[in-house]
C-alpha positions in Angstrom: 11.4 7.6 0.7 9.1 4.7 -0.2 10.7 1.3 0.4 9.6 -2.1 -0.9 10.3 -4.8 1.7 9.7 -7.9 -0.3 8.5 -9.3 -3.6 9.9 -8.4 -7.1 10.6 -4.8 -6.0 12.4 -5.8 -2.8 15.0 -3.3 -1.6 14.0 -0.6 -4.1 13.5 2.9 -2.7 11.6 5.6 -4.6 10.8 9.3 -3.8 7.0 9.4 -4.3 4.5 12.2 -3.7 1.8 9.9 -2.3 1.8 6.8 -0.1 -1.6 5.2 -0.7 -2.7 2.0 1.2 -2.4 0.0 -2.0 0.4 0.9 -4.5 1.2 -0.5 -7.9 4.8 -1.1 -8.5 5.9 -1.6 -12.1 8.9 -3.2 -13.5 9.9 -2.7 -17.1 11.7 -5.2 -19.4 15.1 -3.8 -18.3 14.3 -4.4 -14.6 13.8 -0.7 -13.8 11.3 -0.2 -10.9 8.8 2.6 -10.6 5.5 3.1 -8.8 2.1 4.4 -9.9 1.4 6.7 -6.9 -0.4 9.5 -8.7 -4.1 9.0 -9.5 -3.5 9.6 -13.2 -0.5 7.2 -13.4 -1.0 4.3 -15.8 1.3 1.3 -16.5 2.9 1.1 -19.9 2.2 -2.0 -22.0 5.8 -3.2 -21.5 5.6 -3.0 -17.7 4.6 -5.8 -15.3 2.4 -4.6 -12.4 2.7 -5.8 -8.8 0.4 -4.7 -6.1 1.8 -3.8 -2.7 0.1 -2.6 0.5 1.4 -0.1 3.0 2.9 -1.6 6.1 0.8 -0.4 9.1 2.5 2.3 11.1 5.1 3.1 8.5 3.5 6.3 7.0 5.3 9.6 7.4 4.8 13.0 5.8 7.1 15.9 5.2 7.2 19.2 3.3 10.1 19.5 1.0 11.3 23.0 0.0 14.1 24.0 -2.2 15.3 27.3 -3.5 13.4 28.4 -6.6 10.8 25.7 -6.4 7.5 25.6 -4.5 7.3 23.5 -1.4 5.5 20.1 -1.8 4.2 17.4 0.4 6.1 14.1 0.2 4.8 10.9 1.8 7.0 7.9 2.7 6.1 4.4 3.7 7.2 0.8 3.6 5.3 -1.6 1.4 4.8 -5.4 1.3 3.6 -7.5 -1.6 -0.1 -8.0 -1.4 -1.5 -11.5 -1.6 -3.7 -12.3 -3.5 -2.8 -10.1 -6.4 -5.8 -8.7 -8.3 -6.3 -9.8 -11.9 -3.9 -8.2 -14.4 -6.6 -6.3 -16.2 -7.8 -4.8 -12.9 -4.3 -3.6 -12.0 -3.8 -2.1 -15.4 -7.0 -0.1 -15.7 -7.3 3.0 -13.5 -11.1 2.8 -13.0 -11.0 -0.9 -12.2 -8.0 -0.3 -10.0 -9.9 2.4 -8.0 -12.9 0.1 -7.5 -10.7 -2.8 -6.4 -8.8 -0.7 -3.9 -12.0 0.6 -2.3 -13.4 -3.0 -2.0 -10.1 -4.3 -0.6 -9.8 -1.5 1.9 -13.3 -1.9 3.1 -12.7 -5.6 3.6 -9.4 -4.9 5.3 -11.1 -2.5 7.7 -13.9 -4.9 8.4 -11.4 -7.7 9.2 -9.4 -5.3 11.5 -12.6 -4.3 13.5 -13.7 -8.0 13.7 -10.2 -9.1 14.8 -10.2 -6.4 17.5 -13.6 -7.4 18.7 -12.6 -11.0 18.9 -9.4 -10.2 20.9 -11.4 -8.0 23.3 -13.9 -10.9 23.8 -11.1 -13.4 24.3 -9.4 -11.1 26.9 -12.7 -10.6 28.7 -13.4 -14.3 28.7 -10.0 -15.1 30.0 -10.3 -12.6 32.8 -13.7 -13.9 33.6 -12.4 -17.5 33.6 -9.8 -16.7 36.2 -12.2 -15.1 38.7 -13.2 -17.4 41.7 
């Protein structure tokens, strides 16, 4: 199950096929929550789109089989509201959404590598400072 930990979809759990790094949650005018996990999914004009990111370490995968149906892969994860949200037009257009997710992911990975390098340098400096 995919679980939303905060934001407008907080507490909602959905059975989704994919658990991408960035996920669009949609809420219709009646308050029903859904997610656009499949590549071809598009928001309806009446839905409000919110962008969430997958909480690191929360991804799990399982094959689900039931009698009379083919087995399928299901992914589960926990999601947090992403800040800042992309412009509304970007979140609503699949091509713009794909471009945005690639850029954000690259920036996220760059920041992760840079943070790890800074921590390693800080640890090395701290160890060096304590030597006589």
